[in-house]
mmCIF file of the N, C-alpha and C atoms, coordinates in Angstrom:
data_MODEL
# 
_entry.id   MODEL 
# 
loop_
_atom_site.group_PDB 
_atom_site.id 
_atom_site.type_symbol 
_atom_site.label_atom_id 
_atom_site.label_alt_id 
_atom_site.label_comp_id 
_atom_site.label_asym_id 
_atom_site.label_entity_id 
_atom_site.label_seq_id 
_atom_site.pdbx_PDB_ins_code 
_atom_site.Cartn_x 
_atom_site.Cartn_y 
_atom_site.Cartn_z 
_atom_site.occupancy 
_atom_site.B_iso_or_equiv 
_atom_site.pdbx_formal_charge 
_atom_site.auth_seq_id 
_atom_site.auth_comp_id 
_atom_site.auth_asym_id 
_atom_site.auth_atom_id 
_atom_site.pdbx_PDB_model_num 
ATOM 1   N N  . UNK A 1 1  ? 190.459 64.158 94.247  1.00 0.00 ? 1  UNK A N  1 
ATOM 2   C CA . UNK A 1 1  ? 191.655 63.587 94.842  1.00 0.00 ? 1  UNK A CA 1 
ATOM 3   C C  . UNK A 1 1  ? 192.460 64.655 95.589  1.00 0.00 ? 1  UNK A C  1 
ATOM 4   N N  . UNK A 1 2  ? 192.502 65.871 95.057  1.00 0.00 ? 2  UNK A N  1 
ATOM 5   C CA . UNK A 1 2  ? 193.273 66.923 95.715  1.00 0.00 ? 2  UNK A CA 1 
ATOM 6   C C  . UNK A 1 2  ? 192.699 67.285 97.081  1.00 0.00 ? 2  UNK A C  1 
ATOM 7   N N  . UNK A 1 3  ? 191.416 67.068 97.278  1.00 0.00 ? 3  UNK A N  1 
ATOM 8   C CA . UNK A 1 3  ? 190.813 67.362 98.576  1.00 0.00 ? 3  UNK A CA 1 
ATOM 9   C C  . UNK A 1 3  ? 191.162 66.329 99.629  1.00 0.00 ? 3  UNK A C  1 
ATOM 10  N N  . UNK A 1 4  ? 191.544 65.137 99.208  1.00 0.00 ? 4  UNK A N  1 
ATOM 11  C CA . UNK A 1 4  ? 191.808 64.065 100.166 1.00 0.00 ? 4  UNK A CA 1 
ATOM 12  C C  . UNK A 1 4  ? 193.281 63.801 100.393 1.00 0.00 ? 4  UNK A C  1 
ATOM 13  N N  . UNK A 1 5  ? 194.156 64.435 99.638  1.00 0.00 ? 5  UNK A N  1 
ATOM 14  C CA . UNK A 1 5  ? 195.589 64.221 99.826  1.00 0.00 ? 5  UNK A CA 1 
ATOM 15  C C  . UNK A 1 5  ? 196.214 65.477 100.419 1.00 0.00 ? 5  UNK A C  1 
ATOM 16  N N  . UNK A 1 6  ? 197.100 65.277 101.372 1.00 0.00 ? 6  UNK A N  1 
ATOM 17  C CA . UNK A 1 6  ? 197.765 66.404 102.028 1.00 0.00 ? 6  UNK A CA 1 
ATOM 18  C C  . UNK A 1 6  ? 198.932 66.889 101.175 1.00 0.00 ? 6  UNK A C  1 
ATOM 19  N N  . UNK A 1 7  ? 199.147 68.207 101.119 1.00 0.00 ? 7  UNK A N  1 
ATOM 20  C CA . UNK A 1 7  ? 200.314 68.706 100.399 1.00 0.00 ? 7  UNK A CA 1 
ATOM 21  C C  . UNK A 1 7  ? 201.599 68.299 101.118 1.00 0.00 ? 7  UNK A C  1 
ATOM 22  N N  . UNK A 1 8  ? 202.623 68.083 100.357 1.00 0.00 ? 8  UNK A N  1 
ATOM 23  C CA . UNK A 1 8  ? 203.905 67.651 100.915 1.00 0.00 ? 8  UNK A CA 1 
ATOM 24  C C  . UNK A 1 8  ? 204.846 68.847 100.944 1.00 0.00 ? 8  UNK A C  1 
ATOM 25  N N  . UNK A 1 9  ? 205.410 69.109 102.116 1.00 0.00 ? 9  UNK A N  1 
ATOM 26  C CA . UNK A 1 9  ? 206.395 70.172 102.235 1.00 0.00 ? 9  UNK A CA 1 
ATOM 27  C C  . UNK A 1 9  ? 207.707 69.700 101.635 1.00 0.00 ? 9  UNK A C  1 
ATOM 28  N N  . UNK A 1 10 ? 208.424 70.609 100.987 1.00 0.00 ? 10 UNK A N  1 
ATOM 29  C CA . UNK A 1 10 ? 209.700 70.253 100.381 1.00 0.00 ? 10 UNK A CA 1 
ATOM 30  C C  . UNK A 1 10 ? 210.834 70.952 101.109 1.00 0.00 ? 10 UNK A C  1 
ATOM 31  N N  . UNK A 1 11 ? 212.019 70.428 100.947 1.00 0.00 ? 11 UNK A N  1 
ATOM 32  C CA . UNK A 1 11 ? 213.216 71.022 101.541 1.00 0.00 ? 11 UNK A CA 1 
ATOM 33  C C  . UNK A 1 11 ? 213.650 72.184 100.649 1.00 0.00 ? 11 UNK A C  1 
ATOM 34  N N  . UNK A 1 12 ? 213.864 73.368 101.225 1.00 0.00 ? 12 UNK A N  1 
ATOM 35  C CA . UNK A 1 12 ? 214.211 74.524 100.395 1.00 0.00 ? 12 UNK A CA 1 
ATOM 36  C C  . UNK A 1 12 ? 215.650 74.487 99.898  1.00 0.00 ? 12 UNK A C  1 
ATOM 37  N N  . UNK A 1 13 ? 215.851 75.077 98.727  1.00 0.00 ? 13 UNK A N  1 
ATOM 38  C CA . UNK A 1 13 ? 217.186 75.293 98.179  1.00 0.00 ? 13 UNK A CA 1 
ATOM 39  C C  . UNK A 1 13 ? 217.613 76.693 98.611  1.00 0.00 ? 13 UNK A C  1 
ATOM 40  N N  . UNK A 1 14 ? 218.640 76.825 99.456  1.00 0.00 ? 14 UNK A N  1 
ATOM 41  C CA . UNK A 1 14 ? 219.007 78.151 99.964  1.00 0.00 ? 14 UNK A CA 1 
ATOM 42  C C  . UNK A 1 14 ? 219.431 79.126 98.868  1.00 0.00 ? 14 UNK A C  1 
ATOM 43  N N  . UNK A 1 15 ? 219.813 78.623 97.705  1.00 0.00 ? 15 UNK A N  1 
ATOM 44  C CA . UNK A 1 15 ? 220.234 79.493 96.606  1.00 0.00 ? 15 UNK A CA 1 
ATOM 45  C C  . UNK A 1 15 ? 219.090 79.847 95.660  1.00 0.00 ? 15 UNK A C  1 
ATOM 46  N N  . UNK A 1 16 ? 217.924 79.255 95.863  1.00 0.00 ? 16 UNK A N  1 
ATOM 47  C CA . UNK A 1 16 ? 216.784 79.503 94.984  1.00 0.00 ? 16 UNK A CA 1 
ATOM 48  C C  . UNK A 1 16 ? 215.967 80.710 95.413  1.00 0.00 ? 16 UNK A C  1 
ATOM 49  N N  . UNK A 1 17 ? 215.046 81.103 94.551  1.00 0.00 ? 17 UNK A N  1 
ATOM 50  C CA . UNK A 1 17 ? 214.145 82.219 94.841  1.00 0.00 ? 17 UNK A CA 1 
ATOM 51  C C  . UNK A 1 17 ? 212.922 81.723 95.604  1.00 0.00 ? 17 UNK A C  1 
ATOM 52  N N  . UNK A 1 18 ? 212.423 82.559 96.496  1.00 0.00 ? 18 UNK A N  1 
ATOM 53  C CA . UNK A 1 18 ? 211.247 82.234 97.288  1.00 0.00 ? 18 UNK A CA 1 
ATOM 54  C C  . UNK A 1 18 ? 210.099 83.162 96.908  1.00 0.00 ? 18 UNK A C  1 
ATOM 55  N N  . UNK A 1 19 ? 208.881 82.670 97.101  1.00 0.00 ? 19 UNK A N  1 
ATOM 56  C CA . UNK A 1 19 ? 207.672 83.467 96.928  1.00 0.00 ? 19 UNK A CA 1 
ATOM 57  C C  . UNK A 1 19 ? 206.888 83.411 98.235  1.00 0.00 ? 19 UNK A C  1 
ATOM 58  N N  . UNK A 1 20 ? 206.481 84.575 98.716  1.00 0.00 ? 20 UNK A N  1 
ATOM 59  C CA . UNK A 1 20 ? 205.675 84.657 99.930  1.00 0.00 ? 20 UNK A CA 1 
ATOM 60  C C  . UNK A 1 20 ? 204.273 85.096 99.526  1.00 0.00 ? 20 UNK A C  1 
ATOM 61  N N  . UNK A 1 21 ? 203.277 84.292 99.888  1.00 0.00 ? 21 UNK A N  1 
ATOM 62  C CA . UNK A 1 21 ? 201.871 84.602 99.611  1.00 0.00 ? 21 UNK A CA 1 
ATOM 63  C C  . UNK A 1 21 ? 201.181 84.794 100.958 1.00 0.00 ? 21 UNK A C  1 
ATOM 64  N N  . UNK A 1 22 ? 200.540 85.943 101.143 1.00 0.00 ? 22 UNK A N  1 
ATOM 65  C CA . UNK A 1 22 ? 199.882 86.227 102.420 1.00 0.00 ? 22 UNK A CA 1 
ATOM 66  C C  . UNK A 1 22 ? 198.420 86.583 102.203 1.00 0.00 ? 22 UNK A C  1 
ATOM 67  N N  . UNK A 1 23 ? 197.662 86.487 103.286 1.00 0.00 ? 23 UNK A N  1 
ATOM 68  C CA . UNK A 1 23 ? 196.256 86.864 103.258 1.00 0.00 ? 23 UNK A CA 1 
ATOM 69  C C  . UNK A 1 23 ? 195.829 87.236 104.673 1.00 0.00 ? 23 UNK A C  1 
ATOM 70  N N  . UNK A 1 24 ? 194.854 88.122 104.745 1.00 0.00 ? 24 UNK A N  1 
ATOM 71  C CA . UNK A 1 24 ? 194.293 88.519 106.035 1.00 0.00 ? 24 UNK A CA 1 
ATOM 72  C C  . UNK A 1 24 ? 192.778 88.487 105.933 1.00 0.00 ? 24 UNK A C  1 
ATOM 73  N N  . UNK A 1 25 ? 192.148 88.117 107.024 1.00 0.00 ? 25 UNK A N  1 
ATOM 74  C CA . UNK A 1 25 ? 190.687 88.123 107.084 1.00 0.00 ? 25 UNK A CA 1 
ATOM 75  C C  . UNK A 1 25 ? 190.280 88.802 108.383 1.00 0.00 ? 25 UNK A C  1 
ATOM 76  N N  . UNK A 1 26 ? 189.017 88.824 108.657 1.00 0.00 ? 26 UNK A N  1 
ATOM 77  C CA . UNK A 1 26 ? 188.530 89.403 109.901 1.00 0.00 ? 26 UNK A CA 1 
ATOM 78  C C  . UNK A 1 26 ? 188.842 88.561 111.116 1.00 0.00 ? 26 UNK A C  1 
ATOM 79  N N  . UNK A 1 27 ? 189.394 87.373 110.906 1.00 0.00 ? 27 UNK A N  1 
ATOM 80  C CA . UNK A 1 27 ? 189.695 86.454 112.006 1.00 0.00 ? 27 UNK A CA 1 
ATOM 81  C C  . UNK A 1 27 ? 191.180 86.184 112.200 1.00 0.00 ? 27 UNK A C  1 
ATOM 82  N N  . UNK A 1 28 ? 191.990 86.295 111.135 1.00 0.00 ? 28 UNK A N  1 
ATOM 83  C CA . UNK A 1 28 ? 193.395 85.945 111.294 1.00 0.00 ? 28 UNK A CA 1 
ATOM 84  C C  . UNK A 1 28 ? 194.258 86.364 110.128 1.00 0.00 ? 28 UNK A C  1 
ATOM 85  N N  . UNK A 1 29 ? 195.547 86.075 110.287 1.00 0.00 ? 29 UNK A N  1 
ATOM 86  C CA . UNK A 1 29 ? 196.559 86.340 109.269 1.00 0.00 ? 29 UNK A CA 1 
ATOM 87  C C  . UNK A 1 29 ? 197.174 85.011 108.861 1.00 0.00 ? 29 UNK A C  1 
ATOM 88  N N  . UNK A 1 30 ? 197.572 84.904 107.611 1.00 0.00 ? 30 UNK A N  1 
ATOM 89  C CA . UNK A 1 30 ? 198.183 83.660 107.177 1.00 0.00 ? 30 UNK A CA 1 
ATOM 90  C C  . UNK A 1 30 ? 199.111 83.875 106.008 1.00 0.00 ? 30 UNK A C  1 
ATOM 91  N N  . UNK A 1 31 ? 199.934 82.866 105.769 1.00 0.00 ? 31 UNK A N  1 
ATOM 92  C CA . UNK A 1 31 ? 200.853 82.945 104.650 1.00 0.00 ? 31 UNK A CA 1 
ATOM 93  C C  . UNK A 1 31 ? 201.409 81.589 104.276 1.00 0.00 ? 31 UNK A C  1 
ATOM 94  N N  . UNK A 1 32 ? 201.932 81.539 103.058 1.00 0.00 ? 32 UNK A N  1 
ATOM 95  C CA . UNK A 1 32 ? 202.572 80.337 102.540 1.00 0.00 ? 32 UNK A CA 1 
ATOM 96  C C  . UNK A 1 32 ? 203.901 80.758 101.943 1.00 0.00 ? 32 UNK A C  1 
ATOM 97  N N  . UNK A 1 33 ? 204.955 80.019 102.257 1.00 0.00 ? 33 UNK A N  1 
ATOM 98  C CA . UNK A 1 33 ? 206.270 80.226 101.662 1.00 0.00 ? 33 UNK A CA 1 
ATOM 99  C C  . UNK A 1 33 ? 206.455 79.178 100.578 1.00 0.00 ? 33 UNK A C  1 
ATOM 100 N N  . UNK A 1 34 ? 206.703 79.632 99.349  1.00 0.00 ? 34 UNK A N  1 
ATOM 101 C CA . UNK A 1 34 ? 206.839 78.743 98.196  1.00 0.00 ? 34 UNK A CA 1 
ATOM 102 C C  . UNK A 1 34 ? 208.215 78.882 97.567  1.00 0.00 ? 34 UNK A C  1 
ATOM 103 N N  . UNK A 1 35 ? 208.644 77.806 96.933  1.00 0.00 ? 35 UNK A N  1 
ATOM 104 C CA . UNK A 1 35 ? 209.849 77.837 96.110  1.00 0.00 ? 35 UNK A CA 1 
ATOM 105 C C  . UNK A 1 35 ? 209.588 76.942 94.907  1.00 0.00 ? 35 UNK A C  1 
ATOM 106 N N  . UNK A 1 36 ? 209.690 77.521 93.721  1.00 0.00 ? 36 UNK A N  1 
ATOM 107 C CA . UNK A 1 36 ? 209.408 76.806 92.470  1.00 0.00 ? 36 UNK A CA 1 
ATOM 108 C C  . UNK A 1 36 ? 208.015 76.189 92.480  1.00 0.00 ? 36 UNK A C  1 
ATOM 109 N N  . UNK A 1 37 ? 207.059 76.869 93.087  1.00 0.00 ? 37 UNK A N  1 
ATOM 110 C CA . UNK A 1 37 ? 205.687 76.386 93.131  1.00 0.00 ? 37 UNK A CA 1 
ATOM 111 C C  . UNK A 1 37 ? 205.418 75.322 94.175  1.00 0.00 ? 37 UNK A C  1 
ATOM 112 N N  . UNK A 1 38 ? 206.423 74.943 94.959  1.00 0.00 ? 38 UNK A N  1 
ATOM 113 C CA . UNK A 1 38 ? 206.268 73.923 95.997  1.00 0.00 ? 38 UNK A CA 1 
ATOM 114 C C  . UNK A 1 38 ? 206.220 74.592 97.368  1.00 0.00 ? 38 UNK A C  1 
ATOM 115 N N  . UNK A 1 39 ? 205.364 74.075 98.233  1.00 0.00 ? 39 UNK A N  1 
ATOM 116 C CA . UNK A 1 39 ? 205.194 74.643 99.572  1.00 0.00 ? 39 UNK A CA 1 
ATOM 117 C C  . UNK A 1 39 ? 206.398 74.301 100.443 1.00 0.00 ? 39 UNK A C  1 
ATOM 118 N N  . UNK A 1 40 ? 206.962 75.325 101.057 1.00 0.00 ? 40 UNK A N  1 
ATOM 119 C CA . UNK A 1 40 ? 208.069 75.155 102.000 1.00 0.00 ? 40 UNK A CA 1 
ATOM 120 C C  . UNK A 1 40 ? 207.541 75.227 103.432 1.00 0.00 ? 40 UNK A C  1 
ATOM 121 N N  . UNK A 1 41 ? 206.643 76.191 103.698 1.00 0.00 ? 41 UNK A N  1 
ATOM 122 C CA . UNK A 1 41 ? 206.128 76.367 105.058 1.00 0.00 ? 41 UNK A CA 1 
ATOM 123 C C  . UNK A 1 41 ? 204.781 77.084 105.027 1.00 0.00 ? 41 UNK A C  1 
ATOM 124 N N  . UNK A 1 42 ? 203.990 76.839 106.073 1.00 0.00 ? 42 UNK A N  1 
ATOM 125 C CA . UNK A 1 42 ? 202.724 77.528 106.310 1.00 0.00 ? 42 UNK A CA 1 
ATOM 126 C C  . UNK A 1 42 ? 202.846 78.316 107.605 1.00 0.00 ? 42 UNK A C  1 
ATOM 127 N N  . UNK A 1 43 ? 202.072 79.378 107.724 1.00 0.00 ? 43 UNK A N  1 
ATOM 128 C CA . UNK A 1 43 ? 202.038 80.136 108.967 1.00 0.00 ? 43 UNK A CA 1 
ATOM 129 C C  . UNK A 1 43 ? 200.684 80.821 109.080 1.00 0.00 ? 43 UNK A C  1 
ATOM 130 N N  . UNK A 1 44 ? 200.111 80.795 110.268 1.00 0.00 ? 44 UNK A N  1 
ATOM 131 C CA . UNK A 1 44 ? 198.870 81.532 110.495 1.00 0.00 ? 44 UNK A CA 1 
ATOM 132 C C  . UNK A 1 44 ? 198.741 81.847 111.980 1.00 0.00 ? 44 UNK A C  1 
ATOM 133 N N  . UNK A 1 45 ? 197.943 82.851 112.257 1.00 0.00 ? 45 UNK A N  1 
ATOM 134 C CA . UNK A 1 45 ? 197.637 83.188 113.644 1.00 0.00 ? 45 UNK A CA 1 
ATOM 135 C C  . UNK A 1 45 ? 196.327 83.956 113.691 1.00 0.00 ? 45 UNK A C  1 
ATOM 136 N N  . UNK A 1 46 ? 195.682 83.895 114.864 1.00 0.00 ? 46 UNK A N  1 
ATOM 137 C CA . UNK A 1 46 ? 194.461 84.665 115.087 1.00 0.00 ? 46 UNK A CA 1 
ATOM 138 C C  . UNK A 1 46 ? 194.814 86.138 115.251 1.00 0.00 ? 46 UNK A C  1 
ATOM 139 N N  . UNK A 1 47 ? 193.847 86.981 114.958 1.00 0.00 ? 47 UNK A N  1 
ATOM 140 C CA . UNK A 1 47 ? 194.041 88.405 115.199 1.00 0.00 ? 47 UNK A CA 1 
ATOM 141 C C  . UNK A 1 47 ? 194.041 88.684 116.692 1.00 0.00 ? 47 UNK A C  1 
ATOM 142 N N  . UNK A 1 48 ? 194.872 89.631 117.102 1.00 0.00 ? 48 UNK A N  1 
ATOM 143 C CA . UNK A 1 48 ? 194.835 90.106 118.477 1.00 0.00 ? 48 UNK A CA 1 
ATOM 144 C C  . UNK A 1 48 ? 193.600 90.991 118.633 1.00 0.00 ? 48 UNK A C  1 
ATOM 145 N N  . UNK A 1 49 ? 193.179 91.200 119.860 1.00 0.00 ? 49 UNK A N  1 
ATOM 146 C CA . UNK A 1 49 ? 191.936 91.921 120.119 1.00 0.00 ? 49 UNK A CA 1 
ATOM 147 C C  . UNK A 1 49 ? 191.915 93.292 119.443 1.00 0.00 ? 49 UNK A C  1 
ATOM 148 N N  . UNK A 1 50 ? 192.988 94.053 119.564 1.00 0.00 ? 50 UNK A N  1 
ATOM 149 C CA . UNK A 1 50 ? 193.007 95.397 118.978 1.00 0.00 ? 50 UNK A CA 1 
ATOM 150 C C  . UNK A 1 50 ? 193.078 95.368 117.453 1.00 0.00 ? 50 UNK A C  1 
ATOM 151 N N  . UNK A 1 51 ? 193.559 94.274 116.865 1.00 0.00 ? 51 UNK A N  1 
ATOM 152 C CA . UNK A 1 51 ? 193.679 94.190 115.406 1.00 0.00 ? 51 UNK A CA 1 
ATOM 153 C C  . UNK A 1 51 ? 192.319 94.051 114.716 1.00 0.00 ? 51 UNK A C  1 
ATOM 154 N N  . UNK A 1 52 ? 191.298 93.672 115.455 1.00 0.00 ? 52 UNK A N  1 
ATOM 155 C CA . UNK A 1 52 ? 189.951 93.590 114.869 1.00 0.00 ? 52 UNK A CA 1 
ATOM 156 C C  . UNK A 1 52 ? 189.456 94.963 114.416 1.00 0.00 ? 52 UNK A C  1 
ATOM 157 N N  . UNK A 1 53 ? 190.060 96.027 114.929 1.00 0.00 ? 53 UNK A N  1 
ATOM 158 C CA . UNK A 1 53 ? 189.674 97.390 114.549 1.00 0.00 ? 53 UNK A CA 1 
ATOM 159 C C  . UNK A 1 53 ? 190.464 97.918 113.358 1.00 0.00 ? 53 UNK A C  1 
ATOM 160 N N  . UNK A 1 54 ? 191.440 97.162 112.857 1.00 0.00 ? 54 UNK A N  1 
ATOM 161 C CA . UNK A 1 54 ? 192.287 97.626 111.760 1.00 0.00 ? 54 UNK A CA 1 
ATOM 162 C C  . UNK A 1 54 ? 191.510 97.667 110.446 1.00 0.00 ? 54 UNK A C  1 
ATOM 163 N N  . UNK A 1 55 ? 191.873 98.603 109.603 1.00 0.00 ? 55 UNK A N  1 
ATOM 164 C CA . UNK A 1 55 ? 191.333 98.660 108.243 1.00 0.00 ? 55 UNK A CA 1 
ATOM 165 C C  . UNK A 1 55 ? 191.877 97.466 107.449 1.00 0.00 ? 55 UNK A C  1 
ATOM 166 N N  . UNK A 1 56 ? 191.174 97.027 106.412 1.00 0.00 ? 56 UNK A N  1 
ATOM 167 C CA . UNK A 1 56 ? 191.633 95.859 105.642 1.00 0.00 ? 56 UNK A CA 1 
ATOM 168 C C  . UNK A 1 56 ? 193.052 95.990 105.091 1.00 0.00 ? 56 UNK A C  1 
ATOM 169 N N  . UNK A 1 57 ? 193.420 97.184 104.600 1.00 0.00 ? 57 UNK A N  1 
ATOM 170 C CA . UNK A 1 57 ? 194.772 97.326 104.052 1.00 0.00 ? 57 UNK A CA 1 
ATOM 171 C C  . UNK A 1 57 ? 195.833 97.222 105.154 1.00 0.00 ? 57 UNK A C  1 
ATOM 172 N N  . UNK A 1 58 ? 195.500 97.635 106.375 1.00 0.00 ? 58 UNK A N  1 
ATOM 173 C CA . UNK A 1 58 ? 196.438 97.481 107.489 1.00 0.00 ? 58 UNK A CA 1 
ATOM 174 C C  . UNK A 1 58 ? 196.578 96.011 107.893 1.00 0.00 ? 58 UNK A C  1 
ATOM 175 N N  . UNK A 1 59 ? 195.492 95.253 107.818 1.00 0.00 ? 59 UNK A N  1 
ATOM 176 C CA . UNK A 1 59 ? 195.572 93.816 108.111 1.00 0.00 ? 59 UNK A CA 1 
ATOM 177 C C  . UNK A 1 59 ? 196.426 93.095 107.077 1.00 0.00 ? 59 UNK A C  1 
ATOM 178 N N  . UNK A 1 60 ? 196.270 93.466 105.800 1.00 0.00 ? 60 UNK A N  1 
ATOM 179 C CA . UNK A 1 60 ? 197.083 92.845 104.749 1.00 0.00 ? 60 UNK A CA 1 
ATOM 180 C C  . UNK A 1 60 ? 198.565 93.146 104.979 1.00 0.00 ? 60 UNK A C  1 
ATOM 181 N N  . UNK A 1 61 ? 198.878 94.377 105.343 1.00 0.00 ? 61 UNK A N  1 
ATOM 182 C CA . UNK A 1 61 ? 200.264 94.734 105.633 1.00 0.00 ? 61 UNK A CA 1 
ATOM 183 C C  . UNK A 1 61 ? 200.770 93.984 106.859 1.00 0.00 ? 61 UNK A C  1 
ATOM 184 N N  . UNK A 1 62 ? 199.929 93.816 107.869 1.00 0.00 ? 62 UNK A N  1 
ATOM 185 C CA . UNK A 1 62 ? 200.315 93.045 109.057 1.00 0.00 ? 62 UNK A CA 1 
ATOM 186 C C  . UNK A 1 62 ? 200.623 91.599 108.697 1.00 0.00 ? 62 UNK A C  1 
ATOM 187 N N  . UNK A 1 63 ? 199.867 91.032 107.761 1.00 0.00 ? 63 UNK A N  1 
ATOM 188 C CA . UNK A 1 63 ? 200.122 89.659 107.319 1.00 0.00 ? 63 UNK A CA 1 
ATOM 189 C C  . UNK A 1 63 ? 201.477 89.551 106.634 1.00 0.00 ? 63 UNK A C  1 
ATOM 190 N N  . UNK A 1 64 ? 201.826 90.552 105.826 1.00 0.00 ? 64 UNK A N  1 
ATOM 191 C CA . UNK A 1 64 ? 203.128 90.552 105.148 1.00 0.00 ? 64 UNK A CA 1 
ATOM 192 C C  . UNK A 1 64 ? 204.250 90.649 106.169 1.00 0.00 ? 64 UNK A C  1 
ATOM 193 N N  . UNK A 1 65 ? 204.132 91.582 107.105 1.00 0.00 ? 65 UNK A N  1 
ATOM 194 C CA . UNK A 1 65 ? 205.164 91.762 108.134 1.00 0.00 ? 65 UNK A CA 1 
ATOM 195 C C  . UNK A 1 65 ? 205.309 90.493 108.969 1.00 0.00 ? 65 UNK A C  1 
ATOM 196 N N  . UNK A 1 66 ? 204.196 89.893 109.353 1.00 0.00 ? 66 UNK A N  1 
ATOM 197 C CA . UNK A 1 66 ? 204.231 88.663 110.153 1.00 0.00 ? 66 UNK A CA 1 
ATOM 198 C C  . UNK A 1 66 ? 204.948 87.546 109.396 1.00 0.00 ? 66 UNK A C  1 
ATOM 199 N N  . UNK A 1 67 ? 204.618 87.367 108.126 1.00 0.00 ? 67 UNK A N  1 
ATOM 200 C CA . UNK A 1 67 ? 205.246 86.307 107.330 1.00 0.00 ? 67 UNK A CA 1 
ATOM 201 C C  . UNK A 1 67 ? 206.746 86.549 107.174 1.00 0.00 ? 67 UNK A C  1 
ATOM 202 N N  . UNK A 1 68 ? 207.139 87.780 106.901 1.00 0.00 ? 68 UNK A N  1 
ATOM 203 C CA . UNK A 1 68 ? 208.564 88.078 106.737 1.00 0.00 ? 68 UNK A CA 1 
ATOM 204 C C  . UNK A 1 68 ? 209.332 87.873 108.039 1.00 0.00 ? 68 UNK A C  1 
ATOM 205 N N  . UNK A 1 69 ? 208.720 88.183 109.169 1.00 0.00 ? 69 UNK A N  1 
ATOM 206 C CA . UNK A 1 69 ? 209.373 87.934 110.453 1.00 0.00 ? 69 UNK A CA 1 
ATOM 207 C C  . UNK A 1 69 ? 209.531 86.439 110.706 1.00 0.00 ? 69 UNK A C  1 
ATOM 208 N N  . UNK A 1 70 ? 208.518 85.653 110.368 1.00 0.00 ? 70 UNK A N  1 
ATOM 209 C CA . UNK A 1 70 ? 208.564 84.211 110.617 1.00 0.00 ? 70 UNK A CA 1 
ATOM 210 C C  . UNK A 1 70 ? 209.587 83.507 109.728 1.00 0.00 ? 70 UNK A C  1 
ATOM 211 N N  . UNK A 1 71 ? 209.733 83.959 108.497 1.00 0.00 ? 71 UNK A N  1 
ATOM 212 C CA . UNK A 1 71 ? 210.586 83.253 107.527 1.00 0.00 ? 71 UNK A CA 1 
ATOM 213 C C  . UNK A 1 71 ? 211.853 84.014 107.167 1.00 0.00 ? 71 UNK A C  1 
ATOM 214 N N  . UNK A 1 72 ? 212.260 84.973 107.995 1.00 0.00 ? 72 UNK A N  1 
ATOM 215 C CA . UNK A 1 72 ? 213.446 85.764 107.671 1.00 0.00 ? 72 UNK A CA 1 
ATOM 216 C C  . UNK A 1 72 ? 214.689 84.898 107.527 1.00 0.00 ? 72 UNK A C  1 
ATOM 217 N N  . UNK A 1 73 ? 214.771 83.776 108.257 1.00 0.00 ? 73 UNK A N  1 
ATOM 218 C CA . UNK A 1 73 ? 215.938 82.900 108.157 1.00 0.00 ? 73 UNK A CA 1 
ATOM 219 C C  . UNK A 1 73 ? 216.014 82.225 106.786 1.00 0.00 ? 73 UNK A C  1 
ATOM 220 N N  . UNK A 1 74 ? 214.894 82.072 106.099 1.00 0.00 ? 74 UNK A N  1 
ATOM 221 C CA . UNK A 1 74 ? 214.911 81.555 104.729 1.00 0.00 ? 74 UNK A CA 1 
ATOM 222 C C  . UNK A 1 74 ? 215.247 82.657 103.728 1.00 0.00 ? 74 UNK A C  1 
ATOM 223 N N  . UNK A 1 75 ? 214.779 83.868 103.998 1.00 0.00 ? 75 UNK A N  1 
ATOM 224 C CA . UNK A 1 75 ? 214.792 84.936 103.005 1.00 0.00 ? 75 UNK A CA 1 
ATOM 225 C C  . UNK A 1 75 ? 216.042 85.803 103.028 1.00 0.00 ? 75 UNK A C  1 
ATOM 226 N N  . UNK A 1 76 ? 216.795 85.787 104.109 1.00 0.00 ? 76 UNK A N  1 
ATOM 227 C CA . UNK A 1 76 ? 218.009 86.624 104.180 1.00 0.00 ? 76 UNK A CA 1 
ATOM 228 C C  . UNK A 1 76 ? 219.246 85.854 103.811 1.00 0.00 ? 76 UNK A C  1 
# 
């Protein structure tokens, strides 16, 4: 059933705590913004041409920076 139902985004509580989960692969960067275990937002993008040469730890850091830039209005 979980494979056939779409997750529902929830409205964030500005006073609550947020969790940012990120990941990087050889093809792109992605992240999920969570609050109390519920999804608030998704974000992903393809790697730029020069980023294909990055070491894995640099890609992971790029994913974190990208997510924080995208969701700074929630997190500040």
